[in-house]
N, C-alpha and C positions, 0 to 999 in steps of 0.2 A: 335646940340645940345649937353654942356658938360656932365658928368657924374653926375654932382650936379645937376645938372636941372632934375626936372622929371618932365614929360608930365604933362597937366593940362587935367583932366580929366573931361566930360561934358556928362552929364545924366540931363535932364529937363524934362524926360518923365512924371514921376510923377506929379511934378506942373501943365503941362498941361493937363492931366486925371482931376486932383484935380480942376483947372478951370473950364475947361467943366463940371464935374457934379457939382461943388458950384454952378455954374452959373444955371444950370439945375433945380436944388434943388429950388435956389432960385427965378425960371421964376413961377414954380410951385406950390410954396408955397399959391399961394392964392384957388388953388382947392380945397383945402383941403384933397380929396382924398390921395393926395401923402404925404403929414403927417402924417395923417392917416397909410396909408398902412406903412409906415415906423417904425411904430409903433406894429405894431401886433407882431412882436418877441418876443418883449421884454415883452409887453403886458402878451405873455403865461409865461416869467420867472419869470413875477411878480407875477403872480396867485399862483406857487408852491411857493416861497416866502413868500407868505401871509397862504396858507397851512402850512407850517415849522414854522413860528412866530405865529398863530393863539392865539389869546387875546393879542397883544403885538400891542403896538401901530404902525401905518403907517409909523414915522421916521424908526425903525428897519428894514422894507421889502424896504421904500427905502434908507436907507444907502447902505443895502446887493446890491438893483440894480447898483447903484453908484459904489461900488466897483468890484460888477461882468462884468457891461461892459468897467471901466476904463482896468481890466487885459484882458480883451478877446479884448479890442484895441489893447493894446500894442502885444499880442500875434500872431492878424492879421500882424499888420507891421511887427515883426521880421519873421514868416512865409514866409509871400511874398517877405519881401526883403533878402529871401535865393534864394526862387526863382527865383525871376527878377536876382538877380548876375547869377546864374547857365545858364538861358537865353543866358544874357548878356554872357556869356563865350563860351558858344554853338554857340552863331550868328542866337540865332533863336529869329527873330522881330517880325515873326507872334504871338510865343507864350508870348513875351514882354508886346505886346499890350492884349492877352488875358489876361495875368497874371496881367495887370492895370485895368483892365474893371470889372473883379474880385476883386480885392481889393478895390474898388472903391466903389463897389454896396454892398459888406462885410460891409464896414464903413460906408456906410450910413444907416445901418440899427443898427449901434454901435455909430456914434455920436450924430446923432439927439437924439435918446432916453436918450444919456447922456447929453447933455444938457438940453434936458426938466428935469430930474431929478435934474441934479446944481440949474435950477432956480427955483424949485416945494421942493428945499431942504433948503430954505430961510423961508420956511413955510409951513411945512406939510401938516398943516389943510385944505390946498386948496387942496390937493389929493383929499377930499370928497366931494369938491367942483362943483355943476353939470356944471359950465362953464370951467373944468378941459379940453379940447376938445380946447377951443381959446389959453387955455397953450401951446402947443403943437405947435399949427401952431405962435402962435408970439416969440417962440424958433426957429421954423425952420429958415430963414434967418440967425440967430447967425448960427447955427450949419454948414449950405452951407458956410459959409465962413473957418470952420472948415474942410473942403474936402479939399479946397487949400492947409491947413496951412499941415495936414496929405499926400498932394503927396509932400509939401516940403520936409518933414520929410522921407519918400522914399527915395527920392531921396538924400537928407545927408547920411542917413544909407548907400545906395546902393554906393556911389559914396567913401565913407569910406572902403567899404568891398571892393571893388575892387582895391581901392589905396594898402593895401595888400597885393594883392593878383598880382600885379605887370603886371597890363594888357595895 
């Protein structure tokens, strides 16, 4: 290999983890239980926002949820990218797998609610609808694909950072 050529770095474990978590989420959509469970942490956060914005329309709370979930999603992506790169540098395969599992688990609790609130944002008045639970289940297959995209993004940023380290 000449000095001008750089070795091609391959890391596709994030994509594989995203595929596994996304496919599993997709299969578990009809259980209704899993979609509801992934919404519980964000429901607690929504409750806090509703107490902060007492008397305000739900759109204020909903927009706060969208912004917060987006920031958390990006923050988790950034933090885990750095931890996974460190594990790759130290050649710790078990730690890489554990970090990927934790990353996808955390992202499941962020991406599913994020897609739900994005869907809800088209008409915030649906938040008072008694069939809101069906909306959670309806957006679940779409957000399951989002896990695959997050896995791809993680791989992309890991490769980019590793390339800077010339590994």
